[in-house]
N, C-alpha and C positions, 0 to 999 in steps of 0.2 A: 978815398973821397967821393970818385964816380960811382962807385957801388953804393955808397950810403945815400948818396942823391936820388939814384935809380929806386932804390929800396923805399925812401921816403915818397917818392912820387906814385909808385905803384899803391903804396897804402893809402894816400890821400884818394887817390882814382877810385878805390874800392869802396873807402867810406863813403864818398859822394854817391856812388852808384847806388849801394844800399839805401842810403837816406832817400836817393829820387826813386827808388822802387816802394819804400814805404809810405812815401807821400801819393804816389800815382796808383796805389791800391786801396787808398781809404775812400770808401764807398757811403753813398747815404741811402739807406734802403727808403722804398716808396712808401711816405707817409700815407695811410688808409683814412686818415682823418677821423678815426673813433677809438684812438690809444691803440693802435695796432699798425706793424709795418709790414711790406712784402718785402723779403728777402731779394737781392740781385745778387747776381755772379760777383764774387770778390768779397761781399759782405761778411764782416766776423762780429762776435758778440762785442767785443772792442770797440768796433767800429760803430756799430748801432748805439752802444752804450754810451759813447763820448758824443755822438751827434745829438742825445738827447738828455745830456749833463746827468748821466747815471753812472754809478759803478759798474763793472761786470758781475760782481756778486749779486748784488740787488737786481738786475737784470735776469739771470739765471734763475734766481728765488721766484721771479714774478713768473716765469716762464716754466716753474717745475723742475727746472734742471739741476743736477749737482753742481754746487758751487764749485769752482776751482775743477771740474771735471773734464775740460776741454771737450765739451759736448759740439759735434758738427752741425751746421745750419747748412741748409739747400737752398738754392734759388726757387723762388715761388712759396715759401716756407711762411708762414704767419706768425710774428713775433709780437706779444704783447711789450708795451713801452709805459704803460702807463694803465690805472684802476678804470678807465671809462667802458673798456671792453667787457670786463670782469662784472661792472655793475650793470650793464645792458644784459648780459647773459642772466643775471639773476633777477632783474626786473620782467625780461621773458618769461622766465621760469614761473615767477610767482603770479603772472598773468595767465601763463598757460594751465597752472594750479586751479586758479582763481575760477576760471570758465566752468571745468567739469564741476565745481561746489556750485557756482550759480544755476547752472542745466540741473544738478540734483534739485536744488531748492524751487526750482520753476516746477520741476515734475512732480515735486511734493505736493506744492501747492495747488497744482491742477488736479492729482489724485483727489485731494481734500474736498476741492469744489465740486467734482464729481461726485464724491459720497454724498457730500452735503445736498444736491440736487437730487439722487437718487434717493435719500431718506426722504426728503421733501416730496417729491413724486408718490412714494411708497404711500406716505401719512395720508394723501388726499385721494388715495385710491382705494375705494371700498369695494369687497367681492361680496357682490351679490348673488351669484352662484346662478341656479335656475330662476331666482326670484326678480333678477336683474329687468327682463323685458316686463313681467307684471309692476313693477315697482314705475319704471319709467312711463310707461303706457297710461296707468293710473294718474301720473301725476299729469301728465301732458293733455289728458281727456277732461279733468278736472278744470284745468287753467284755459284750455283754449274752446272747449265744446267738440272739437274734432274728433272723429271717430277713432277708435285703437286701431282700425285695422289700416288706417290712411298713415297713421302715425308708424305702424308697423313697417308698411310698404316704405316709408320714407328713409327711416334708420335701417332696413335691411338694406336698400338701395347706395345708401351714404357710406355705411361702415361695417356694413355686416352684424351689426351689435357689437362691436368691437369698441369698447370707450377708450382704447390707445390707439385708435387707427389713425395714422398720419398722411397724408396726403404728399407724395411724393415732390410734387412740381409746385407746391403753395405751403401756407401756413393753416391751410384747413385741418381740422383735427377732430377726433372724438366721435360721438355718436351721430351728431348731426351737421358733423364736419362742417363747423365753425371756424371764421377766421377771427373771431375775436375773444378767444378764451387764453390767448397765448399759451397754448400746449398742456392746458390743465388736463389732468386726468380725472379729475374729480367728477363724479355722475351729477350730483346736484348743479355743480357748477354749470355742467352741459345743459342741464334742463332748465335752469335759470335763463341762461343766454338764449336756448331756443324760444322759450317763452317771451323773452322780450323781442325776439326778430318777429316772432308772429305776431303780437299787439302791435309791432310799427310798419308791417308789410303782409300780414297773412301768410299764407303757404307760398307766395312768390319767390321767397329765399330758397326755397326749393324746388322751383319750376313747377308749381302746380298752382 
């Protein structure tokens, strides 16, 4: 009888000890607030699944683990417990993919605008060749009565007879280095503006 009582007491003590151990090793991994948790020492897939009202199989599937494969987890490891983290990753990926597309579209638009501007500039530029000087001087003399030699000296000083000459420090542009032609390379536009300036202020715009 004493032997039976001793055996029963020992079995009961072992049972309580195991139950106490099971309770003491139940952990709750640190919740990161984004659908993931950080594993702490003593955590298991079962303890994490229980803490988040999930089955172990669902937790393993969510994290790409073999269901029932007894995969080990280690302190510091990130474990998914919901779909939020996956959705955030998808959103970030979509945003990242969208940015190069937007940059490509912007680059295409910029290139198209540059091409259009270049074409517009080319269409307003006439190649007078060796006749440019004669053409401009004849126009200026006829409109102002000022000698060809005076206009030749002005244009040579201002642009060296380059209708596309651009002042690097201002908006002055063209043969007469005018501030009011908006960068136009059209020789006729430049002549018309020079005549307008002359009619308004004589030769003073060119410091003469």
